[in-house]
C-alpha positions in Angstrom: -20.6 27.7 23.5 -24.3 27.1 24.3 -25.9 23.7 24.3 -27.7 24.6 21.0 -24.5 25.6 19.4 -22.8 22.4 20.5 -25.7 20.3 19.1 -25.4 22.2 15.8 -21.7 21.5 15.6 -22.2 17.8 16.3 -25.0 17.7 13.7 -22.7 19.3 11.1 -19.8 17.0 12.0 -22.1 14.0 11.7 -23.1 15.1 8.2 -19.5 15.6 7.2 -18.6 12.1 8.4 -21.5 10.7 6.5 -20.5 12.5 3.3 -16.9 11.5 3.3 -15.3 8.0 2.9 -11.8 9.1 3.6 -11.3 10.8 7.0 -7.9 11.5 8.6 -7.3 12.6 12.2 -4.1 14.5 12.8 -2.3 16.5 15.4 -1.1 19.9 14.0 -0.4 21.5 17.4 2.9 23.4 17.6 2.9 24.5 14.0 3.6 28.3 13.8 1.3 30.5 11.8 3.3 30.3 8.6 3.5 26.5 8.7 -0.2 26.2 9.4 -0.9 28.5 6.5 1.4 26.4 4.3 -0.4 23.2 5.4 -3.8 24.7 4.7 -2.6 25.8 1.2 -1.3 22.3 0.5 -4.6 20.8 1.6 -6.5 23.3 -0.6 -4.4 22.4 -3.7 -4.9 18.7 -3.1 -8.7 19.2 -2.6 -8.5 18.1 1.0 -10.6 19.9 3.7 -8.8 20.6 6.9 -10.7 21.5 10.1 -9.7 21.8 13.8 -12.3 20.2 16.0 -13.1 19.7 19.6 -12.5 16.0 20.6 -15.7 15.7 22.6 -17.9 17.0 19.8 -16.2 14.8 17.2 -16.6 11.8 19.5 -20.3 12.5 19.8 -20.6 12.9 16.0 -18.8 9.6 15.5 -21.3 7.9 17.9 -24.2 9.4 16.0 -22.8 8.3 12.7 -23.9 5.2 10.8 -20.2 4.3 10.2 -18.3 2.0 12.5 -15.1 4.0 13.5 -13.8 1.1 15.6 -10.9 2.3 17.8 -10.6 5.7 16.0 -12.4 7.6 18.8 -9.7 6.5 21.3 -7.2 8.7 19.4 -9.2 11.8 20.3 -6.8 13.2 22.8 -4.9 16.5 22.7 -5.1 18.7 19.6 -7.1 17.1 16.7 -7.7 18.2 13.2 -9.9 16.4 10.7 -8.9 16.0 7.0 -11.5 15.0 4.5 -10.7 13.9 1.0 -12.2 12.1 -2.0 -8.8 10.5 -2.7 -7.8 8.0 0.0 -4.1 8.7 0.0 -4.1 12.5 -0.6 -4.0 13.6 3.1 -1.3 11.0 3.8 0.8 12.4 0.9 0.3 15.9 2.3 1.4 14.8 5.8 4.4 12.9 4.5 5.5 15.8 2.3 5.0 18.3 5.1 7.1 16.2 7.5 10.2 16.6 5.3 10.5 20.1 6.9 8.7 19.6 10.3 7.9 16.9 12.8 4.1 17.7 12.5 1.4 16.9 11.6 1.3 13.6 13.3 -1.2 11.1 12.1 -3.5 9.9 14.8 -5.7 7.7 12.6 -7.7 7.3 9.5 -10.9 5.9 8.2 -10.5 4.9 4.5 -13.4 3.3 2.7 -14.4 1.5 6.0 -10.9 0.4 6.8 -9.4 1.9 10.0 -5.8 2.8 10.5 -4.5 3.8 14.0 -1.3 5.6 14.7 1.5 7.5 12.9 3.3 4.3 12.0 0.5 3.7 9.4 1.5 6.8 7.3 3.5 4.9 4.7 0.8 2.3 4.2 -1.7 5.1 3.7 0.5 6.9 1.1 0.7 3.6 -0.8 -3.1 3.3 -1.1 -4.2 3.6 -4.7 -7.0 5.8 -5.8 -9.9 4.3 -7.7 -8.6 5.9 -10.9 -5.1 4.4 -10.3 -6.7 0.9 -9.8 -8.8 1.3 -12.9 -5.7 2.3 -14.9 -3.8 -0.8 -13.6 -6.7 -3.1 -14.6 -6.9 -1.5 -18.1 -3.1 -2.0 -18.4 -3.4 -5.6 -17.4 -6.3 -6.2 -19.8 -4.4 -4.5 -22.7 -1.2 -6.6 -22.2 -2.6 -9.9 -23.5 -4.1 -8.2 -26.5 -0.8 -6.5 -27.3 0.9 -9.9 -27.1 -1.5 -11.4 -29.6 -1.1 -8.5 -32.0 2.7 -8.7 -31.8 2.5 -12.5 -32.4 0.3 -11.9 -35.4 2.8 -9.4 -36.8 5.9 -11.5 -36.1 4.4 -14.5 -37.9 4.2 -12.7 -41.2 0.5 -12.9 -41.3 0.5 -16.6 -42.6 -2.0 -18.9 -40.9 0.5 -21.6 -40.2 2.9 -19.0 -38.6 0.1 -17.5 -36.6 -1.0 -20.9 -35.2 2.6 -21.8 -34.4 3.3 -18.4 -32.6 0.1 -18.6 -30.6 0.7 -22.2 -29.5 4.2 -21.2 -28.4 2.7 -18.4 -26.3 0.4 -20.9 -24.6 3.1 -23.3 -23.7 
């Protein structure tokens, strides 16, 4: 690979790092062709981009990036694949599901919305991360709950003002 080609790869990697808020580093070495194909298919279905990278080029792209990757570059040893996703926990779920049949891929680390996770032991924590849509759904559910309580109180009191006031005062106490 020429110096110009390396510079272009670093530039492309830097742009990908800038464009993605959820970045996982994994070791997929040792997977046979069928397993690798299955992993790529699972990533495609989950809208996760999987790319094998050279550690030195990724390290230089991380240095050139505006993001603070903390200790993440220290995980760049051996085989490294990068997983990019719009959903924070999608790559973790793929890895977890894939590991039911294989001991790979191993999670080296992840950069999720500026938080850094190092090591395979973090996999369960990453699976449990909620997407923005899930958080919004939880908030809406919490906001709807008090309104449902008031409506049920109004219905149970028979619609009479005295009953409504009594029911609402009991709810406060």
